[in-house]
BAMITI-36063 format. One line per field, with one value per residue (C-alpha): residue number from 1; y negated, z, x. Coordinates in steps of 0.25 Angstrom, whole numbers, plus 5000, padded with zeros to 4 digits. Each point is the difference from the previous one (the first is absolute). Example, Ala and Ser with C-alpha at 12.3 -4.5 7.8 and 13.67 -1.06 7.14 Angstrom:
// residues 2
resi [1, 2] $
c2 [5018, 4986] $
c3 [5031, 4998] $
c1 [5049, 5006] $
// end
This chain:
// residues 754
resi [1, 2, 3, 4, 5, 6, 7, 8, 9, 10, 11, 12, 13, 14, 15, 16, 17, 18, 19, 20, 21, 22, 23, 24, 25, 26, 27, 28, 29, 30, 31, 32, 33, 34, 35, 36, 37, 38, 39, 40, 41, 42, 43, 44, 45, 46, 47, 48, 49, 50, 51, 52, 53, 54, 55, 56, 57, 58, 59, 60, 61, 62, 63, 64, 65, 66, 67, 68, 69, 70, 71, 72, 73, 74, 75, 76, 77, 78, 79, 80, 81, 82, 83, 84, 85, 86, 87, 88, 89, 90, 91, 92, 93, 94, 95, 96, 97, 98, 99, 100, 101, 102, 103, 104, 105, 106, 107, 108, 109, 110, 111, 112, 113, 114, 115, 116, 117, 118, 119, 120, 121, 122, 123, 124, 125, 126, 127, 128, 129, 130, 131, 132, 133, 134, 135, 136, 137, 138, 139, 140, 141, 142, 143, 144, 145, 146, 147, 148, 149, 150, 151, 152, 153, 154, 155, 156, 157, 158, 159, 160, 161, 162, 163, 164, 165, 166, 167, 168, 169, 170, 171, 172, 173, 174, 175, 176, 177, 178, 179, 180, 181, 182, 183, 184, 185, 186, 187, 188, 189, 190, 191, 192, 193, 194, 195, 196, 197, 198, 199, 200, 201, 202, 203, 204, 205, 206, 207, 208, 209, 210, 211, 212, 213, 214, 215, 216, 217, 218, 219, 220, 221, 222, 223, 224, 225, 226, 227, 228, 229, 230, 231, 232, 233, 234, 235, 236, 237, 238, 239, 240, 241, 242, 243, 244, 245, 246, 247, 248, 249, 250, 251, 252, 253, 254, 255, 256, 257, 258, 259, 260, 261, 262, 263, 264, 265, 266, 267, 268, 269, 270, 271, 272, 273, 274, 275, 276, 277, 278, 279, 280, 281, 282, 283, 284, 285, 286, 287, 288, 289, 290, 291, 292, 293, 294, 295, 296, 297, 298, 299, 300, 301, 302, 303, 304, 305, 306, 307, 308, 309, 310, 311, 312, 313, 314, 315, 316, 317, 318, 319, 320, 321, 322, 323, 324, 325, 326, 327, 328, 329, 330, 331, 332, 333, 334, 335, 336, 337, 338, 339, 340, 341, 342, 343, 344, 345, 346, 347, 348, 349, 350, 351, 352, 353, 354, 355, 356, 357, 358, 359, 360, 361, 362, 363, 364, 365, 366, 367, 368, 369, 370, 371, 372, 373, 374, 375, 376, 377, 378, 379, 380, 381, 382, 383, 384, 385, 386, 387, 388, 389, 390, 391, 392, 393, 394, 395, 396, 397, 398, 399, 400, 401, 402, 403, 404, 405, 406, 407, 408, 409, 410, 411, 412, 413, 414, 415, 416, 417, 418, 419, 420, 421, 422, 423, 424, 425, 426, 427, 428, 429, 430, 431, 432, 433, 434, 435, 436, 437, 438, 439, 440, 441, 442, 443, 444, 445, 446, 447, 448, 449, 450, 451, 452, 453, 454, 455, 456, 457, 458, 459, 460, 461, 462, 463, 464, 465, 466, 467, 468, 469, 470, 471, 472, 473, 474, 475, 476, 477, 478, 479, 480, 481, 482, 483, 484, 485, 486, 487, 488, 489, 490, 491, 492, 493, 494, 495, 496, 497, 498, 499, 500, 501, 502, 503, 504, 505, 506, 507, 508, 509, 510, 511, 512, 513, 514, 515, 516, 517, 518, 519, 520, 521, 522, 523, 524, 525, 526, 527, 528, 529, 530, 531, 532, 533, 534, 535, 536, 537, 538, 539, 540, 541, 542, 543, 544, 545, 546, 547, 548, 549, 550, 551, 552, 553, 554, 555, 556, 557, 558, 559, 560, 561, 562, 563, 564, 565, 566, 567, 568, 569, 570, 571, 572, 573, 574, 575, 576, 577, 578, 579, 580, 581, 582, 583, 584, 585, 586, 587, 588, 589, 590, 591, 592, 593, 594, 595, 596, 597, 598, 599, 600, 601, 602, 603, 604, 605, 606, 607, 608, 609, 610, 611, 612, 613, 614, 615, 616, 617, 618, 619, 620, 621, 622, 623, 624, 625, 626, 627, 628, 629, 630, 631, 632, 633, 634, 635, 636, 637, 638, 639, 640, 641, 642, 643, 644, 645, 646, 647, 648, 649, 650, 651, 652, 653, 654, 655, 656, 657, 658, 659, 660, 661, 662, 663, 664, 665, 666, 667, 668, 669, 670, 671, 672, 673, 674, 675, 676, 677, 678, 679, 680, 681, 682, 683, 684, 685, 686, 687, 688, 689, 690, 691, 692, 693, 694, 695, 696, 697, 698, 699, 700, 701, 702, 703, 704, 705, 706, 707, 708, 709, 710, 711, 712, 713, 714, 715, 716, 717, 718, 719, 720, 721, 722, 723, 724, 725, 726, 727, 728, 729, 730, 731, 732, 733, 734, 735, 736, 737, 738, 739, 740, 741, 742, 743, 744, 745, 746, 747, 748, 749, 750, 751, 752, 753, 754] $
c2 [5138, 4988, 5008, 5004, 4985, 4996, 5010, 4994, 4986, 4989, 4996, 4986, 4991, 5007, 4994, 4992, 4993, 5006, 4989, 4989, 5006, 5003, 4985, 4995, 5007, 4996, 4985, 5000, 4996, 5001, 5011, 5001, 4998, 5003, 4998, 5012, 4992, 5012, 5008, 4989, 4997, 5015, 5002, 4989, 5004, 5015, 4997, 4991, 5011, 5013, 4996, 5013, 5000, 4989, 4990, 5007, 5014, 4995, 4995, 5013, 5007, 4992, 5005, 5014, 4998, 4994, 5012, 5010, 4993, 5000, 5015, 5001, 4994, 5009, 5012, 4995, 4999, 5014, 5005, 4995, 5006, 5014, 4999, 5014, 5008, 5008, 4991, 5004, 4999, 4986, 4995, 5006, 4995, 4986, 5001, 5004, 4988, 4991, 5006, 5000, 4986, 4996, 5007, 4997, 4994, 4986, 4998, 5006, 4991, 4988, 5004, 4999, 4985, 4987, 4999, 4996, 5013, 5009, 4989, 5000, 5015, 5000, 4990, 5008, 5013, 4993, 4994, 5014, 5006, 4988, 5003, 5014, 4994, 4991, 5012, 5007, 4988, 4997, 5013, 5000, 4985, 4992, 4987, 5001, 5004, 4985, 4998, 5010, 4993, 4987, 5007, 5005, 4986, 4994, 5010, 4998, 4985, 5000, 5010, 4989, 4994, 5013, 5005, 5001, 5015, 5001, 4994, 5011, 5008, 4991, 5008, 5013, 4994, 4994, 5013, 5008, 4991, 5001, 5015, 5001, 4991, 5007, 5014, 4998, 4988, 4994, 5005, 4986, 4993, 4986, 5006, 5005, 4987, 4994, 5010, 4998, 4985, 5001, 5009, 4989, 4990, 5009, 5002, 4986, 4996, 5010, 4993, 4987, 5005, 5005, 4986, 4994, 5010, 4997, 4985, 5001, 4988, 5007, 5013, 4992, 4993, 5013, 5006, 4988, 5002, 5015, 4996, 4990, 5010, 5010, 4990, 4997, 5015, 5002, 4989, 5005, 5014, 4994, 5002, 4985, 5001, 5011, 4991, 4988, 5008, 5008, 4987, 4994, 5013, 5000, 4985, 5004, 5010, 4991, 4989, 5008, 4992, 4987, 5005, 4997, 4986, 4998, 5006, 4994, 4986, 5003, 5003, 5014, 5005, 5009, 4993, 5005, 4991, 4991, 5001, 4988, 4994, 5006, 5000, 5007, 5010, 5003, 5002, 5010, 5008, 5000, 5004, 4990, 5001, 5014, 4996, 5008, 5013, 5003, 5014, 4999, 4994, 5007, 4999, 4998, 4987, 4987, 4998, 4991, 5000, 5006, 5012, 5013, 5007, 5013, 5012, 5014, 5005, 4991, 5004, 5015, 4997, 4993, 5012, 5009, 4991, 5002, 5015, 4999, 4993, 5011, 5011, 4994, 5000, 5015, 5003, 4988, 5006, 5012, 5001, 4996, 5013, 5005, 4987, 5000, 5014, 4997, 4988, 5009, 5008, 4988, 4995, 5014, 4999, 4986, 5004, 5011, 4992, 4989, 5010, 5006, 4986, 4997, 5012, 4998, 4985, 4993, 4987, 5002, 5005, 4987, 4991, 5007, 5003, 4985, 4996, 5009, 4995, 4985, 5001, 5010, 4999, 4986, 4994, 5006, 4992, 4987, 4999, 5002, 5002, 5000, 5013, 5008, 4997, 5014, 5003, 4997, 4994, 5006, 4991, 4988, 4997, 4988, 4997, 4989, 5011, 5008, 4998, 4996, 5011, 5012, 4996, 5013, 4992, 4993, 5014, 5005, 5001, 5009, 5009, 5001, 5003, 5011, 5006, 5000, 5007, 5010, 5003, 5003, 5010, 5007, 5002, 5006, 5009, 5004, 5004, 5008, 5007, 5004, 5008, 5008, 5000, 4998, 4986, 4998, 5001, 4989, 4991, 5003, 4997, 4987, 4995, 5002, 4993, 4988, 4999, 5001, 4984, 4998, 5009, 4996, 4985, 4999, 4996, 4991, 4993, 4998, 4987, 5004, 5012, 4995, 4993, 4988, 4999, 4986, 4996, 4987, 4995, 5003, 4993, 4988, 5000, 5002, 4989, 4989, 5004, 4998, 4985, 4990, 4992, 4990, 5006, 5001, 5014, 5000, 5013, 5004, 5012, 5006, 5010, 4989, 4990, 5007, 5008, 4987, 4993, 5011, 5000, 4985, 4998, 5013, 5004, 4986, 5003, 4989, 4990, 4990, 5006, 4993, 5010, 4995, 5009, 4997, 5006, 4991, 4988, 4998, 4996, 4986, 5005, 5008, 4988, 4991, 5010, 5001, 4985, 4999, 5012, 4996, 5007, 5010, 5001, 5011, 5010, 5005, 5012, 5006, 4997, 5007, 4995, 4995, 4989, 4994, 4991, 4996, 4994, 4985, 4994, 4993, 5005, 4995, 4989, 5002, 5011, 5007, 4995, 4985, 4997, 4990, 5003, 4992, 5008, 5013, 4995, 4997, 5013, 5006, 5010, 4992, 5003, 4992, 4991, 4999, 5007, 4994, 5003, 5001, 4994, 5000, 4996, 5010, 5009, 5000, 5008, 4999, 4999, 5004, 4993, 5008, 5007, 5001, 4996, 5006, 4994, 5010, 4997, 4986, 5004, 5007, 4987, 4991, 5009, 5000, 4985, 4997, 5011, 5003, 5001, 4997, 5013, 5013, 5003, 5015, 5009, 5014, 5012, 5003, 4986, 4999, 4991, 4988, 5006, 4995, 4986, 5003, 5000, 5011, 4992, 4994, 5012, 5009, 5013, 5002, 5012, 5000, 4986, 4991, 4987, 4987, 4995, 4990, 5005, 5013, 5006, 4990, 5003, 5010, 5006, 5007, 5013, 5002, 5010, 5010, 4992, 4989, 4991, 4997, 5009, 4996, 5014, 4996, 4995, 5011, 5011, 4995, 4999, 5014, 5007, 4993, 4992, 5007, 5011, 5012, 5008, 5015, 4997, 5007, 5012, 5009, 5005, 4994, 4990, 5003, 4987, 4994, 4989, 4988, 5006, 5004, 4985, 4996, 5011, 4995, 4986, 5006, 5007, 4987, 4996, 5013, 5000, 4986, 5004, 5013, 4992, 4990, 5011, 5006, 4987, 4999, 5015, 5005, 5014, 5005, 4988, 4999, 5015, 4997, 4988, 5006, 5013, 4993, 4991, 5013, 5006, 4989, 4998, 5012, 4997, 5009, 4988, 4998, 5015, 5000, 4988, 5008, 5013, 4992, 4994, 5013, 5007, 4989, 4990, 4986, 4994, 5008, 4990, 4989, 5007, 4996] $
c3 [5077, 5009, 5009, 4988, 4996, 5014, 5001, 4987, 5003, 4998, 5013, 4996, 4987, 4987, 4987, 4989, 5004, 5014, 5007, 4993, 5003, 5015, 5001, 4993, 5010, 5012, 4996, 4992, 4988, 4985, 4993, 4986, 4989, 5000, 5015, 5006, 5010, 5004, 5003, 5008, 5009, 5003, 5003, 5009, 5008, 5000, 5006, 5011, 5004, 4998, 5009, 4999, 4996, 4993, 4991, 4987, 5005, 5003, 4986, 4994, 5008, 4994, 4986, 5005, 5006, 4987, 4992, 5010, 4999, 4985, 5000, 5009, 4990, 4989, 5009, 5001, 4984, 4999, 5011, 4992, 4987, 5007, 5005, 4999, 5003, 5012, 5012, 5002, 4985, 4999, 5012, 4996, 4986, 5005, 5010, 4989, 4992, 5011, 5003, 4985, 4999, 5013, 4998, 4985, 5001, 4996, 5009, 5012, 4997, 4999, 5013, 5008, 4998, 5000, 4986, 4993, 4993, 5011, 5003, 4985, 4999, 5012, 4993, 4988, 5007, 5009, 4987, 4994, 5013, 5000, 4985, 5005, 5011, 4990, 4992, 5012, 5005, 4986, 5001, 5015, 5002, 4987, 5007, 5008, 4988, 4996, 5013, 4998, 4986, 5007, 5010, 4988, 4994, 5014, 5002, 4985, 5001, 5014, 4995, 4990, 5013, 5002, 4986, 4986, 5000, 5007, 4988, 4991, 5006, 4993, 4987, 5007, 5009, 4988, 4992, 5012, 5003, 4985, 4999, 5013, 4994, 4987, 5006, 5010, 4996, 5009, 4997, 4999, 4987, 5008, 5010, 4989, 4994, 5014, 5002, 4987, 5002, 5014, 4993, 4990, 5011, 5008, 4987, 4996, 5014, 4999, 4988, 5007, 5012, 4990, 4994, 5014, 5004, 4987, 5001, 4985, 4995, 4987, 5008, 5010, 4989, 4994, 5013, 5004, 4987, 5003, 5014, 4995, 4990, 5012, 5009, 4989, 4998, 5015, 5000, 4988, 5007, 5013, 5008, 5004, 5013, 4996, 4990, 5009, 5012, 4992, 4995, 5014, 5006, 4989, 5003, 5015, 4997, 4991, 5010, 5008, 4990, 5008, 5011, 4990, 4998, 5015, 5005, 4990, 5004, 5014, 4995, 5006, 5000, 4988, 4990, 4986, 4988, 5010, 4996, 5007, 4988, 4989, 4990, 5009, 5004, 4986, 4997, 5011, 4996, 4986, 5004, 4992, 5008, 4993, 4986, 4991, 4991, 4989, 4996, 4987, 5005, 5002, 5015, 4999, 4993, 5004, 4994, 4988, 4985, 5001, 5008, 4991, 5005, 5007, 4991, 5000, 5005, 5012, 5003, 4999, 5010, 5009, 5000, 5003, 5012, 5005, 4999, 5007, 5012, 4999, 5001, 5013, 5008, 5004, 5003, 5000, 5010, 4990, 4990, 4986, 4994, 5012, 5001, 4985, 5001, 5013, 4992, 4989, 5010, 5005, 4986, 4997, 5013, 4997, 4986, 5006, 5011, 4990, 4992, 5013, 5005, 4986, 5001, 5014, 5000, 4987, 5007, 5010, 4989, 4992, 5012, 5003, 4986, 4996, 5012, 4997, 4985, 5004, 5011, 4993, 4984, 5001, 5009, 4991, 4988, 5008, 5009, 4988, 5009, 4996, 5000, 5013, 5010, 4999, 4985, 4986, 5005, 4987, 4992, 5009, 5006, 5009, 5012, 4993, 4991, 5012, 5011, 5013, 5007, 4998, 4997, 5004, 5011, 4989, 4996, 5014, 4998, 4988, 5008, 5011, 4991, 4993, 5014, 5002, 4987, 5004, 5013, 4991, 4992, 5013, 5003, 4987, 5002, 5014, 4993, 4990, 5009, 5009, 4989, 4998, 5014, 5014, 5003, 5010, 4989, 4992, 5013, 5003, 4986, 4999, 5013, 4997, 4987, 5007, 5010, 4990, 4997, 5015, 5002, 4986, 5002, 5015, 4999, 4987, 5006, 5014, 5004, 5014, 4998, 4989, 5003, 4993, 5011, 5005, 4988, 4997, 5014, 5002, 4987, 5004, 5014, 4995, 4990, 5009, 5011, 4990, 4999, 5011, 5008, 4991, 4987, 4987, 4993, 4985, 4996, 4987, 4999, 5008, 5008, 5006, 5002, 5005, 5012, 5004, 5001, 5008, 5010, 5002, 5001, 5006, 5009, 5002, 4997, 4994, 4997, 4999, 4987, 4988, 4989, 4986, 4989, 4987, 4992, 5006, 5000, 4986, 5004, 5005, 5011, 5006, 5000, 5006, 5012, 5002, 5000, 5011, 5009, 5012, 5006, 5011, 5013, 5001, 5011, 5006, 5006, 4986, 4993, 5001, 5012, 4990, 4996, 5013, 5001, 4985, 5001, 5000, 5013, 4993, 4990, 4986, 4996, 4988, 4990, 4993, 4987, 5000, 4987, 4997, 4990, 4990, 5002, 4998, 4988, 4993, 5003, 4987, 4992, 4993, 4991, 5003, 4988, 5005, 5009, 5014, 5015, 5011, 5013, 5014, 5010, 4998, 4992, 4985, 4989, 4985, 4991, 4986, 4987, 4996, 5013, 5004, 5014, 5004, 5011, 5010, 4996, 5003, 5014, 5003, 4996, 5008, 5012, 5000, 4998, 5011, 5011, 4998, 5009, 5011, 4997, 4996, 4986, 4996, 4989, 5003, 4995, 4990, 4995, 4989, 5009, 4991, 4991, 4988, 5005, 5002, 5015, 5002, 5004, 5011, 5006, 5012, 5003, 5014, 5005, 4988, 4995, 4992, 5008, 4992, 5005, 4991, 4994, 5008, 4992, 5006, 5014, 5006, 5011, 4989, 4992, 4985, 4999, 4990, 4994, 4996, 5011, 5014, 5012, 5014, 5005, 5015, 4999, 4991, 5009, 5013, 4992, 4994, 5013, 5011, 4994, 4988, 5000, 4991, 5004, 4996, 4987, 5007, 5006, 4987, 4993, 4987, 4996, 4991, 4999, 4991, 4991, 5008, 5013, 4992, 4996, 5014, 5004, 4989, 5006, 5013, 4995, 4996, 5013, 5003, 4987, 5003, 5014, 4994, 4990, 5011, 5009, 4988, 4998, 5014, 5000, 5009, 4994, 5011, 4999, 4985, 4999, 5010, 4993, 4986, 5003, 5006, 4987, 4992, 5008, 4997, 4985, 4995, 4988, 4993, 5001, 5015, 5002, 4992, 5009, 5013, 4995, 4996, 5014, 5007, 4992, 4997, 5011, 4999, 4995, 4987, 4996, 4998, 4993, 4985] $
c1 [4991, 5002, 5009, 5008, 5001, 5004, 5012, 5005, 4997, 5011, 5005, 5002, 5000, 5003, 5006, 4993, 4987, 4998, 5008, 4992, 4987, 5003, 5006, 4987, 4991, 5008, 5000, 4987, 5008, 4999, 5008, 5003, 4989, 4989, 5001, 4992, 4992, 4992, 5012, 5006, 4988, 4997, 5015, 5000, 4988, 5004, 5014, 4994, 4990, 5008, 5011, 5008, 5015, 5007, 4993, 5005, 4996, 4986, 4998, 5006, 4990, 4989, 5004, 5000, 4986, 4994, 5006, 4994, 4987, 5000, 5003, 4988, 4991, 5005, 4997, 4986, 5000, 5005, 4991, 4988, 5004, 5002, 4986, 4994, 5013, 5001, 5003, 5015, 5003, 4993, 5007, 5013, 5000, 4997, 5011, 5009, 4996, 5003, 5014, 5004, 4996, 5006, 5014, 5002, 5014, 4997, 4988, 5008, 5012, 4991, 4993, 5013, 5003, 4993, 4994, 4987, 4998, 4994, 4990, 4996, 4999, 4991, 4991, 4999, 4997, 4990, 4993, 5000, 4993, 4990, 4996, 4996, 4992, 4993, 4996, 4995, 4992, 4995, 4992, 4996, 4998, 5000, 4998, 5013, 5009, 5003, 5005, 5012, 5002, 5002, 5010, 5008, 5000, 5005, 5011, 5005, 5000, 5006, 5011, 5005, 5006, 5009, 5003, 4994, 5002, 4987, 4992, 5004, 4989, 4990, 4999, 4998, 4989, 4993, 5001, 4995, 4988, 4997, 5001, 4991, 4989, 5001, 5000, 4989, 4992, 4989, 4986, 4995, 5004, 5000, 5009, 5010, 5000, 5004, 5011, 5006, 5000, 5007, 5010, 5003, 5001, 5010, 5008, 5001, 5004, 5011, 5005, 4999, 5008, 5011, 5000, 5002, 5010, 5009, 4997, 4995, 4991, 4996, 4996, 4993, 4992, 4996, 4997, 4991, 4992, 4998, 4996, 4990, 4994, 4999, 4993, 4990, 4998, 4998, 4990, 4992, 5000, 4994, 5013, 5002, 5008, 5010, 5008, 5000, 5005, 5010, 5006, 5000, 5006, 5011, 5003, 5001, 5010, 5008, 5000, 5012, 5009, 4996, 5010, 5011, 4996, 4997, 5013, 5009, 4995, 5005, 5014, 5003, 5014, 4997, 4993, 5003, 4995, 4994, 4985, 4995, 4993, 4992, 5011, 5009, 4990, 4996, 5015, 5001, 4987, 5006, 5014, 5006, 5013, 5002, 4997, 4990, 5002, 4991, 4995, 5007, 5013, 5013, 5002, 5015, 4998, 4993, 4986, 4999, 5002, 5014, 4995, 5003, 4987, 4996, 5003, 4994, 5014, 5000, 4985, 5005, 5011, 4990, 4991, 5012, 5003, 4986, 5001, 5013, 4993, 4989, 5010, 5005, 4987, 5000, 5014, 5009, 5010, 5003, 5010, 4996, 4996, 4992, 4993, 4996, 4995, 4992, 4994, 4996, 4992, 4993, 4997, 4994, 4992, 4995, 4996, 4992, 4994, 4995, 4993, 4994, 4996, 4994, 4991, 4996, 4997, 5002, 4998, 5012, 5008, 4997, 5003, 5014, 5004, 4998, 5007, 5012, 5001, 4999, 5010, 5009, 5001, 4993, 5010, 5011, 4994, 4997, 5013, 5009, 5012, 5015, 5008, 4999, 5010, 5006, 4997, 5006, 5013, 5006, 4991, 4999, 5014, 4997, 4992, 4992, 4994, 4995, 4990, 5007, 4994, 4991, 4986, 4992, 4992, 4992, 4994, 4998, 4985, 5001, 5009, 4990, 4988, 5008, 5002, 4985, 4999, 5011, 4992, 4988, 5009, 5004, 4985, 4998, 5013, 4994, 4987, 5007, 5009, 4988, 4995, 5013, 5006, 4996, 4995, 5011, 5011, 4993, 4999, 5015, 5005, 4992, 5004, 5015, 4998, 4993, 5011, 5012, 5000, 5001, 5012, 5006, 4998, 5004, 5014, 4999, 4987, 5005, 5006, 5003, 5009, 5010, 5013, 4994, 4989, 5004, 5009, 4992, 5000, 5015, 5003, 4993, 5006, 5014, 4998, 4995, 5010, 5011, 4996, 5006, 4990, 4991, 5006, 4993, 4999, 4997, 4993, 4994, 4991, 4988, 5009, 5009, 4989, 4987, 5007, 5007, 4987, 4994, 5012, 4999, 4985, 4996, 5011, 5006, 5014, 5009, 4990, 5011, 5005, 4993, 4998, 4999, 4995, 5007, 4989, 4989, 5010, 4996, 4986, 4996, 4990, 5011, 5010, 4989, 4999, 5015, 5001, 4989, 5004, 5008, 5011, 4997, 5008, 5011, 4997, 5013, 4994, 4996, 5013, 5014, 5008, 5011, 4990, 4997, 5011, 4999, 4986, 5000, 4995, 4988, 4990, 5003, 4990, 4991, 4999, 5011, 4996, 4997, 4993, 4989, 4989, 5007, 5013, 4992, 4993, 5013, 5006, 4998, 5009, 5011, 5012, 5013, 5004, 5014, 5011, 4999, 5003, 4990, 5006, 4995, 5011, 5011, 4991, 5003, 4993, 5003, 4988, 5001, 4995, 4988, 4997, 4985, 4997, 4987, 4991, 5005, 5015, 4997, 4994, 5013, 5008, 4991, 5001, 5015, 5000, 4991, 5004, 5014, 5008, 4989, 4993, 5005, 4995, 5000, 4996, 4994, 5008, 4990, 4997, 5010, 5009, 4998, 5011, 4993, 5003, 5015, 5000, 5009, 5012, 4992, 4994, 5004, 4993, 4996, 4990, 4990, 5001, 5010, 5002, 5003, 5014, 5006, 5013, 4999, 5012, 5009, 4997, 5010, 4991, 4992, 5004, 4998, 4988, 4996, 4989, 5010, 4996, 5006, 4997, 4998, 5004, 5000, 4985, 4996, 5006, 4993, 4987, 5001, 5005, 4992, 4988, 4994, 4990, 5001, 4988, 5001, 5009, 5012, 4993, 5000, 5012, 4996, 4989, 4988, 4992, 4990, 5005, 4997, 5005, 5013, 5002, 4999, 5010, 5009, 5000, 5003, 5012, 5007, 5005, 5005, 5007, 5006, 5005, 5006, 5008, 5004, 5005, 5007, 5007, 5004, 5006, 4989, 4997, 4991, 4991, 5001, 4995, 4989, 4994, 5002, 4993, 4988, 5000, 5000, 4989, 4991, 5004, 5008, 5008, 5011, 5010, 4998, 5001, 5014, 5005, 4996, 5007, 5012, 5001, 4998, 5011, 5010, 4997, 4995, 5013, 4998, 4989, 5010, 5011, 5002] $
// end
């Protein structure tokens, strides 16, 4: 399994949260709430010890190893259920369980990048195995059984520092222990009372851990009452040490959150939400930065009295989205119809397998069945997602009504558990075939089915072999290299921010560029950090040669954004009461009556006022370029950024671009032809990319489109065709295809005939 992961491992940073997690591990920083301190610490130590390959590859390998270890624990669970079978069938069935859980599409894809989910799935699988060990030890050495319960408590509490997904094993553990105590009660009545009291303590502590993980005071109060009742029950039963040690063990695990408080006080480069005091730390745990969504809310609207509420139709759509994700798990690379047919095969195998498990070992069936329900249908109810990224566009036409990406990773544990049930179904199939045909036939059929997900998910799950294997790093590299020395780069989302953080802090490239994320720029703690962060020196060796003569002889003094605490406190959203003009030197920007200036808008204006023209100020190609402020007349496109140039449309050295801004064609051509990195994007004849990578490819197509237009304006037909064809390769469109055909058949001058 680990070999299968390694050969599909991402060679560098990937899109979404991976860049942030790699950066946090490198600098011992604080990533986005809830902070994931355990993941950061383990990642930092892992990368220092396992010195193989680049830093990002090492952490990607860590994810693969955790996933393989989790599959190994599920192998042990399946091996236990198959006790009594002939050795080859027992080992083969357990191996099938490990393979199907490991190479389910979502788990495999998570295993190839730096993310928290394989750590969480390993924790859950390990706890499941420890539950079976507890049951064994309870019968063979009862005095040692509580030790395993304490270990389960510690792993669950510690896992809060990685992801709350691990806590979803709690109901399954509680039900499994209760079933075991009921099915095989201790002979001594006093011993039975003690075991039930310890079960109550374990269950109550799980409730407290959930409350801590969510940062919910009401749940914490309820959990505290339950723990107190469990402690009293244990004391009355004669188990005085267990509840005290269990509480101390849970507290030791939860103490991992002290890392956030300690590191935030030391002001690391990455310090999201700044949890250096109790209030901020609690806000991080509660995820206040992202807002809350109730179970009965319509997720497309803000919570509150005006929310229209969650409907049965919406819940049905959420279930359909979940089953869509289920259908991906066993053959994601296949066309839709074969993929769905294969999914139905695994639905049947899993159903047969669950019934097989229920008859063989009801306790394991309870454990795995409850886990599947909680992490599958339970999460559908709890998460209350918007419409899926790829579904229901006929009913919900805007991006705001959809999730920004596919959310299958939230349900990954349910997919793994179904893979285990499917493996039990294969065992049942082999036993049936052995009665009607040679045993070798059954083994061959079961082996083939077990390996189908590996073959049918390989290309879809691989992050090494696709044309987008290095697209996140390439995007970050091309963005920062578009900015002149000591420039400011305004970005907006995760995929144009996190890879840049990675590039600057892990690889040390273009640290002189100050990135300002406009989404975070609405938050006080982020502005305070920008105001206290000094400018770092320009390294000519890691920048394009064209910039080496542009860097000022001395490092600019002070931070880019020079704001006092009073300035930050006063930067609240405001509505203009009259028409006016924002002026800074020869820069003028009309401001309309009634226009709302958000805090991030004011940050843009502050930066222009303080740093123009001494520092280059730019907007990333995917940041919206400040068009909502009316900056277009002052923007010049170069590379992958829009640079602020006062009255750019009056400067003769620029051309009018297709984006209604001016174009520095000379600078853009040098960057595109000699500096930028494109990875494998131009190797295939056509591109088939997942949505986030396609958005990056669309951004990459823009400079080619601009250069093609500039060449056409100059009458240079060969260059115009070259650049336009490259733009079309990255972002095909019927309009651009028509332009290319017209140039090919009628010449470039035909574009300008009336």
